[in-house]
C-alpha positions in Angstrom: 7.6 24.2 -23.4 5.8 26.1 -26.3 4.3 29.1 -24.6 5.6 32.1 -22.7 8.8 34.1 -23.4 12.2 32.8 -23.1 14.1 34.3 -20.0 18.1 33.0 -20.8 20.1 31.7 -23.3 23.8 29.6 -23.6 26.1 28.5 -26.3 28.9 27.0 -23.7 30.6 23.7 -25.2 28.8 20.5 -24.8 29.9 17.5 -23.0 30.1 15.3 -26.1 32.3 18.2 -27.3 34.6 17.9 -24.7 34.7 14.4 -24.4 36.3 14.4 -28.4 38.5 17.9 -27.3 40.0 15.9 -24.5 40.7 12.7 -26.7 42.1 14.6 -29.1 44.6 16.1 -26.8 45.9 12.7 -25.7 44.4 12.4 -22.7 42.6 9.4 -23.9 45.7 7.6 -25.0 47.2 8.3 -20.9 44.3 6.4 -19.9 44.2 3.7 -21.9 47.8 3.2 -20.7 46.5 3.3 -17.1 43.8 0.5 -18.0 46.2 -1.8 -19.6 48.4 -1.9 -16.5 44.7 -2.9 -14.6 44.2 -5.6 -17.3 48.1 -6.8 -17.0 47.9 -6.6 -13.0 44.8 -9.5 -13.1 47.1 -11.5 -15.4 45.4 -11.1 -18.9 46.6 -10.3 -22.0 45.6 -7.4 -23.3 46.8 -8.8 -27.1 43.7 -11.1 -27.4 40.4 -10.6 -28.9 37.8 -9.5 -26.7 40.6 -7.6 -24.4 42.4 -5.3 -27.5 40.1 -2.5 -27.8 39.0 -3.0 -23.8 41.2 0.1 -22.7 39.9 2.1 -25.4 36.5 1.8 -24.4 37.0 2.0 -20.7 39.0 5.3 -21.3 35.8 6.8 -23.0 33.8 5.0 -20.4 36.2 7.3 -17.7 35.6 10.7 -19.9 31.9 9.9 -20.3 31.1 9.1 -16.6 33.2 12.6 -16.0 31.5 14.9 -18.3 29.9 16.3 -15.8 33.0 18.4 -14.4 33.1 20.2 -17.9 29.2 21.3 -17.9 27.7 23.8 -16.3 24.2 24.5 -15.1 23.7 28.0 -17.3 25.2 25.2 -20.2 22.4 22.5 -19.5 19.7 24.9 -18.7 20.2 27.0 -21.9 17.2 29.1 -23.0 14.3 26.8 -21.5 13.6 29.2 -18.1 9.9 30.6 -19.2 7.2 33.1 -17.9 3.8 31.5 -18.2 1.1 34.2 -17.0 -1.7 32.1 -15.3 1.4 30.5 -13.1 1.8 34.2 -12.0 -1.6 34.0 -10.5 0.1 33.1 -7.0 -1.9 29.6 -6.9 1.2 27.5 -6.0 0.4 24.5 -7.3 4.0 22.0 -7.4 5.7 21.0 -10.3 7.4 17.3 -10.1 9.4 15.2 -12.8 9.7 12.3 -11.6 11.4 8.7 -12.5 14.6 10.5 -13.8 17.1 7.5 -14.4 20.7 7.8 -13.6 23.8 6.5 -13.3 26.6 7.9 -11.4 30.4 6.6 -10.1 30.7 6.6 -6.2 34.0 8.5 -5.3 34.4 6.3 -2.4 35.1 3.3 -4.2 34.9 3.8 -8.0 32.1 1.5 -8.1 28.7 2.6 -10.2 25.6 3.3 -8.1 22.5 4.1 -10.2 18.9 4.4 -9.5 16.2 7.2 -10.2 15.6 10.7 -8.9 12.4 13.3 -8.3 12.6 16.9 -8.3 9.4 18.9 -7.4 9.2 22.8 -7.1 6.8 25.3 -7.0 7.3 28.2 -9.4 8.1 31.8 -8.2 6.6 34.6 -10.5 5.5 32.5 -13.0 8.9 31.4 -13.9 9.1 27.5 -15.2 11.8 25.3 -16.6 11.6 23.3 -19.7 10.7 20.1 -18.4 13.7 17.9 -20.5 16.1 20.7 -18.5 15.3 19.0 -15.3 16.5 15.6 -16.3 19.6 17.4 -18.1 20.3 18.7 -14.7 20.6 15.7 -13.3 22.4 13.7 -15.5 25.2 16.5 -15.7 25.7 15.9 -11.5 25.1 12.1 -12.3 28.4 12.6 -14.6 31.1 13.3 -12.0 32.6 11.4 -8.9 30.2 11.5 -6.3 28.3 10.3 -3.2 24.5 10.2 -3.3 23.9 12.4 -0.5 26.0 15.5 -2.2 24.1 14.4 -5.6 21.1 15.2 -3.8 22.3 18.5 -2.6 24.0 20.0 -5.5 20.5 18.8 -7.3 18.8 21.1 -4.7 21.2 24.0 -4.7 21.4 24.3 -8.4 17.8 24.8 -8.6 17.8 27.2 -6.3 20.5 29.5 -7.7 18.8 29.4 -11.2 15.4 28.9 -11.1 14.5 30.6 -8.1 11.4 29.0 -7.1 9.3 29.3 -4.2 10.3 25.9 -2.9 12.3 22.6 -4.1 12.3 18.9 -3.0 14.6 16.3 -4.4 14.2 12.9 -3.7 16.9 10.2 -5.1 16.6 6.6 -5.0 19.7 4.2 -5.9 21.6 0.8 -5.6 25.2 0.9 -4.6 27.6 -1.8 -6.1 29.5 -1.4 -3.0 26.6 -2.6 -0.8 27.1 -6.4 -1.0 25.0 -9.0 -2.2 21.5 -7.8 -2.1 21.9 -4.0 -3.2 19.4 -2.2 -1.1 17.7 0.5 -2.5 18.7 3.4 -0.5 16.6 6.9 -0.3 18.2 10.5 0.3 16.5 14.0 0.1 16.4 17.2 0.6 14.0 20.4 0.5 14.0 24.4 0.8 11.9 26.7 1.1 7.7 26.5 1.1 8.5 22.6 0.4 10.3 22.2 3.8 6.8 22.8 5.3 5.4 18.6 6.6 2.1 19.6 4.4 4.1 21.0 1.4 6.2 17.7 1.8 3.5 15.1 2.0 1.8 17.2 -0.8 5.2 15.7 -2.9 5.4 12.6 -1.8 1.6 12.0 -2.2 1.7 13.1 -5.7 4.8 11.0 -6.5 2.1 8.0 -5.5 -0.2 8.8 -7.1 1.0 8.3 -10.7 1.2 4.7 -12.0 4.8 3.2 -10.7 8.1 3.5 -12.9 9.3 -0.2 -13.8 11.3 -1.4 -10.6 14.7 -0.6 -10.0 16.5 -3.8 -11.7 15.7 -6.8 -9.1 19.7 -6.8 -7.9 20.0 -10.0 -5.8 23.0 -10.1 -7.5 25.3 -12.9 -5.9 25.4 -14.6 -2.5 29.0 -15.3 -3.1 29.7 -11.9 -4.0 32.7 -11.6 -2.7 33.4 -8.3 -5.4 31.0 -6.7 -4.2 31.5 -6.7 -0.3 35.2 -6.4 -0.5 34.7 -2.5 -0.7 32.1 -2.7 2.0 34.4 -2.5 4.9 33.0 -3.3 8.3 35.7 -6.0 8.9 35.8 -7.7 5.6 39.4 -5.8 5.4 41.5 -8.6 6.3 39.8 -11.2 4.3 40.0 -8.6 1.1 43.8 -7.9 1.5 44.0 -12.1 1.9 42.1 -12.5 -1.6 43.9 -9.7 -3.2 47.4 -10.3 -2.8 46.4 -14.5 -4.0 44.8 -12.6 -6.9 47.9 -10.8 -7.6 50.1 -13.7 -7.5 49.2 -14.3 -11.0 50.1 -10.7 -12.3 53.0 -11.2 -14.7 56.4 -10.8 -13.2 57.4 -7.7 -15.7 55.5 -5.4 -13.6 56.6 -4.5 -10.0 57.0 -8.3 -9.1 54.5 -10.7 -7.8 52.0 -10.2 -4.7 51.3 -6.7 -2.8 53.8 -4.7 -5.0 51.6 -5.4 -8.2 48.4 -4.3 -6.7 50.2 -1.0 -5.6 51.5 -0.9 -9.4 47.5 -1.2 -10.3 46.6 1.2 -7.5 49.2 3.9 -9.4 47.5 3.4 -12.5 43.8 4.2 -11.2 45.3 7.2 -9.2 46.5 8.0 -12.6 42.9 7.5 -13.9 41.7 10.0 -11.5 44.0 12.6 -12.6 43.6 12.5 -16.2 39.7 13.2 -15.7 40.6 16.4 -13.4 40.4 15.2 -10.2 42.6 15.0 -7.1 43.3 11.2 -5.7 44.4 12.8 -2.6 41.4 15.2 -1.7 39.1 14.3 1.0 36.6 11.7 -0.3 38.9 10.4 -2.7 41.6 9.5 -0.7 42.0 5.8 -0.3 39.3 5.3 -3.2 41.9 3.7 -5.6 42.9 1.2 -3.2 39.3 0.0 -2.8 38.9 -0.2 -6.5 41.9 -2.6 -7.1 40.7 -4.5 -3.5 37.5 -5.3 -5.7 38.9 -6.0 -9.0 41.5 -8.5 -7.3 38.8 -10.1 -5.4 36.0 -10.2 -8.3 38.6 -11.9 -10.5 39.9 -14.9 -8.5 38.4 -17.1 -10.7 41.7 -17.3 -12.7 43.3 -19.1 -9.9 40.8 -21.8 -10.3 41.4 -22.5 -13.9 41.5 -26.6 -12.9 38.3 -26.8 -11.4 36.7 -26.9 -14.7 38.8 -30.0 -16.1 38.9 -31.7 -12.3 35.5 -30.4 -11.2 35.3 -30.4 -7.1 33.5 -28.0 -4.3 36.7 -25.5 -3.3 37.6 -25.0 0.3 35.0 -22.1 2.0 32.9 -22.6 -0.9 29.1 -23.3 1.3 26.7 -24.9 -0.6 24.1 -22.1 -1.5 22.6 -23.5 -4.6 19.1 -23.6 -4.8 17.8 -27.1 -6.0 14.9 -28.5 -7.1 14.5 -32.2 -8.9 11.8 -34.2 -10.6 11.2 -37.3 -12.7 10.5 -36.9 -16.2 10.1 -39.5 -19.5 13.6 -38.2 -20.1 15.4 -39.2 -16.9 15.9 -37.9 -13.5 15.5 -33.9 -14.3 17.7 -31.7 -12.1 17.5 -28.0 -11.3 19.9 -25.2 -9.9 19.4 -21.9 -9.4 22.8 -19.8 -8.7 23.4 -16.1 -8.3 26.7 -14.6 -9.8 28.5 -11.5 -10.1 31.2 -11.3 -12.9 33.4 -8.3 -14.4 32.6 -7.6 -18.0 35.6 -7.7 -20.2 34.9 -4.8 -22.6 34.2 -2.1 -20.0 35.9 -3.7 -16.9 32.1 -3.1 -15.3 30.2 -5.5 -13.4 27.3 -7.8 -14.7 25.4 -9.8 -12.0 22.3 -11.7 -11.9 21.0 -15.5 -12.0 22.1 -18.9 -13.5 19.5 -21.6 -13.5 21.1 -24.8 -14.4 19.2 -28.4 -15.6 20.4 -31.3 -16.2 19.0 -34.5 -17.4 20.3 -38.2 -15.9 19.7 -41.5 -15.6 17.6 -42.3 -12.5 20.9 -44.4 -11.4 23.0 -41.2 -11.5 24.6 -40.0 -8.5 23.8 -36.2 -7.5 26.6 -33.7 -8.0 28.5 -33.1 -4.5 27.9 -30.2 -2.6 29.6 -27.0 -3.7 30.4 -28.2 -7.5 28.2 -26.2 -9.4 28.9 -22.9 -7.2 32.8 -23.9 -7.4 32.2 -24.4 -11.7 30.2 -20.8 -11.8 33.0 -19.2 -9.5 35.8 -20.2 -11.6 34.2 -19.0 -14.7 32.5 -15.8 -13.5 35.2 -14.5 -11.6 37.4 -12.9 -14.4 36.9 -10.6 -16.8 34.4 -12.1 -18.7 31.2 -11.8 -21.3 27.7 -13.5 -20.5 27.3 -15.3 -24.1 30.9 -17.0 -23.2 30.1 -17.5 -19.4 27.2 -19.3 -20.6 28.6 -21.7 -23.1 31.5 -22.4 -20.5 29.4 -23.2 -17.7 26.9 -25.3 -20.1 29.9 -27.4 -21.0 31.7 -27.9 -17.6 28.4 -28.9 -16.1 27.4 -31.6 -18.9 30.9 -32.7 -18.7 30.8 -33.6 -15.0 27.4 -35.0 -14.8 27.7 -37.2 -17.9 24.2 -35.9 -18.4 22.0 -36.7 -21.1 21.0 -33.3 -21.6 22.4 -30.2 -20.3 20.5 -26.5 -20.4 22.0 -23.4 -19.0 19.7 -20.2 -18.6 21.8 -16.8 -17.3 19.9 -13.7 -16.9 21.9 -10.4 -16.0 22.0 -6.5 -15.4 25.3 -4.8 -17.0 26.3 -1.7 -15.5 28.0 -1.2 -19.0 24.8 -0.7 -20.0 23.8 1.5 -16.8 26.6 3.5 -16.9 26.9 4.2 -20.6 23.5 5.7 -20.7 21.1 3.2 -21.8 17.6 4.8 -20.2 16.3 1.5 -19.8 17.8 0.5 -16.3 15.5 -2.3 -15.4 16.1 -4.1 -18.9 18.2 -7.6 -18.5 20.1 -9.6 -20.8 19.3 -13.4 -21.3 21.5 -16.0 -22.6 21.0 -19.9 -23.2 23.3 -22.9 -24.0 22.3 -26.4 -24.7 24.4 -29.6 -24.6 23.3 -33.4 -25.0 20.4 -34.5 -26.5 18.6 -31.1 -26.5 21.5 -29.6 -28.2 20.4 -30.5 -31.4 16.7 -31.4 -30.8 14.8 -28.2 -30.4 11.1 -29.5 -29.3 13.2 -31.3 -26.2 14.9 -28.0 -25.3 11.6 -26.1 -25.7 9.8 -28.8 -23.2 13.1 -28.5 -20.6 13.1 -24.4 -20.9 9.1 -24.8 -19.6 10.3 -27.1 -16.9 13.1 -24.6 -16.0 11.0 -21.6 -15.9 8.2 -23.1 -14.0 10.7 -24.4 -11.5 10.3 -24.2 -8.0 13.7 -23.8 -5.9 14.2 -24.2 -2.0 
């Protein structure tokens, strides 16, 4: 804001400088050691290509996600409080900064939650805040281990304490990765001063809706078989999760604490070490038990390591229901069969989830028998429930499906939202990544591949 007089200033160290400083002090190396324990606990090789630099990337991500602890409201607002004479006339208009995108980390389970917030205030005595600082304030509080409700209250309290408005209101909309497969949007709000009056709050909400809507939060029907995301939700899931966690821990190398639950405990100690390195107390209220919940979710989301044989000898796995949406149609090339499957996986570069939809198309001879129920889900689960990248997942799935069917042509398109993009500060939270792979006749025939892609895009699944 160019007009008006500046009311305050600050020269505190930036969060980015603090991250560099912490890395130089050796905290990054200790974080990396803890991440290596987690990777080994999954039965993975920390020295393989794709995982060699993962401890370093995850350590930096943890430091970045906790950078808000090393910032203050004073350092964020700096000299951006201004006195505007026209605002000082007492007309009482509300100022709103809407659709501030943020990503934070839940203190309950150490999984991301993300969304957007809207902050409105009625200036007092002509004092207004530089608009960019409102977003920076929100991101400062987001870069801590949080709950959505506390995040909402802290924003309100910071505004009251440093801007001194006549009233302030905060509305936060967020999705939590711990909330199971549908990732519903949760809303929380807080208000103070004159904006606690009903008509004032209605004015605030009406002004939010007057503008063209922002890009929607990413569609997040993340996985109908998303055991990993349900694992930390509670509500009767605990015994099943413990069973899966022990099964997954059975692939841990014997160089740790042995097999089964002791290896899980070793991983939990590593997570507690991470919390200590970022300046948190794993025993404080709110964090007690979070390491256990996080490790259970991680183990449950990587059970695909147990089912490597599925790719070699495809079959439906026990307990996996046939929840694939199918379509089938004749064509000049044979019978075109299509399927839509939801999936969730773990990015091997940052150990954060990515989730979305896999669309599968395969062309078979008219006499070919359809796939047995559950086989496609078993294949996708085998490849997705492990440390993975979307590009490799797409290639592995198309190769396996093509082999299973003896198909004339096979096409797989995966579209996913990556939490490593959201949590690392990429502004466009609604962006997604699309990957495509082909086998058989459509691998080299571009015209055929384009024709099949059009069929896949226009298909109606049931």
